[in-house]
N, C-alpha and C positions, 0 to 999 in steps of 0.2 A: 403260055400255051396250056391247054387243058385236054386231057385224054380221058374218055370214059370207056370202060371195058365193054367190048362187044362180043367176045367169044368166051367159051368156057374151056380153053386149052388147059389141060391138066397140069403141065409142068412148067411152062414158060409163058410170060406175057412180054414179048419183045418191045411193044410200044411203050409200056410202062417202064421197062428197063431202060429204054432209050431216054425217056424224060428224066428218070432218076440219075442216069449217068451225066446228062447235061447239067442238072442241078448240082451234082457233086463237083464237077469240074469248075463250075462258075460260082460255087458257094451260095446257091439260091435256096431260099426257104420254099417249101412246098406245102400245099394244103392237100390232104388226102382223105378219102373215105375208105375205111378199112372194114372188110368182112361184113358183118351185119349192123355196123354203126349207123345211127340215124343222122349224126352230125359229123363235121369234119374234125380232123386233127391237124395241127400246124407242126411241122417237122423240119429239122435241119438235117438233111441226109449227109452222112460222113462216108459210108462205104457200101458198095454193092458187091455181093459175094455169093458163092455157092457153098452151102454146108456140105459136110462129108456125106450126109444123107441124100444129097442131090437137090434139096430145096434152094431156090434163089431167094436171098434175103437182102433187105436194106437195113443198115444200122445207122443210128444217129441219135440226136437229142430231140425228144418230143417237147415242144415248147408249150403247146396248149392242146388240151383235149376238150372239145366243146361238149362231149358227152358227160364230162365231170370237170366242171370249172375250178374245183378246189384241189384237183390233182396237181402237185408241183411238177415242174420240168424234170425230166429224167432221161437217161440213156435207154433206148428201146431198140428192138428189132422187129421188123414186119416181114411176113412172107409176101413176096411180090405178087403172086397169083391171087392173093386175097385182097389186093388193093382194087377197089371198084371204080375209083375216080381219082385223078391227080391233076393238080394245077401247079405249075412252076411259077412262082411270083417274081416280081422285080426286086423284092427285099433280099439283101445279102446277109450273111452271118459270118462271125469270127469263129474259127475252129478252136475248140478247147485244146490247149497245148499238151495236155496229158494223153490225148488220143493217140494210139499206136495200133495200126491195123495188123501188125505182126502178133498182137496179143489175142487175136480172134481164135479161140479154141474151136476145134471142129471145122475150121474153114478149109475148103478144098481148093477154091479158086477165087481170086479177087479180080473183079471186072473193072472197078473204078474205086478210088479212094482219095480223100482230101489230103492224105499225107504221102502220096506217091507223086513222083515228078509227072508233070503234064507232058504229053507227047505232041 
C-alpha cells in the first residue's frame, strides 16, 4: 500500500503513522520520500514514538538512500510529518537484536515498536 501526503497538518499525519505502525508490527520494509528529497529511501522501521518536544518520529535502519547510493546502512530517525510519500513493501526484515526501545532518550510515548509484545 502507498500513501501520498495530501495535507499540511502541522503536527500529525495519521495516515502515514498508520502505515508505519503496520510496517513495524509486520516487520515490513518501507520506501519513503522524505522532506525535499528527489529520490526514495528504503527503510526498516523499528519504532514509532513521540519525542518529549512533541514531534512524532519513526526510528529504524536506513538500508538505502537513493539520493546518495554510497551512504552505508545506518540507524536513523525521521520526523513523520516530513514524510511525503510512503509505500509498505512485501519485503520483510530481521530486527537487530541490539535494538531496545527503552534506550530512546527524549521519548515521551511509544506508539509501536518491534521489541514490544503485539496486542
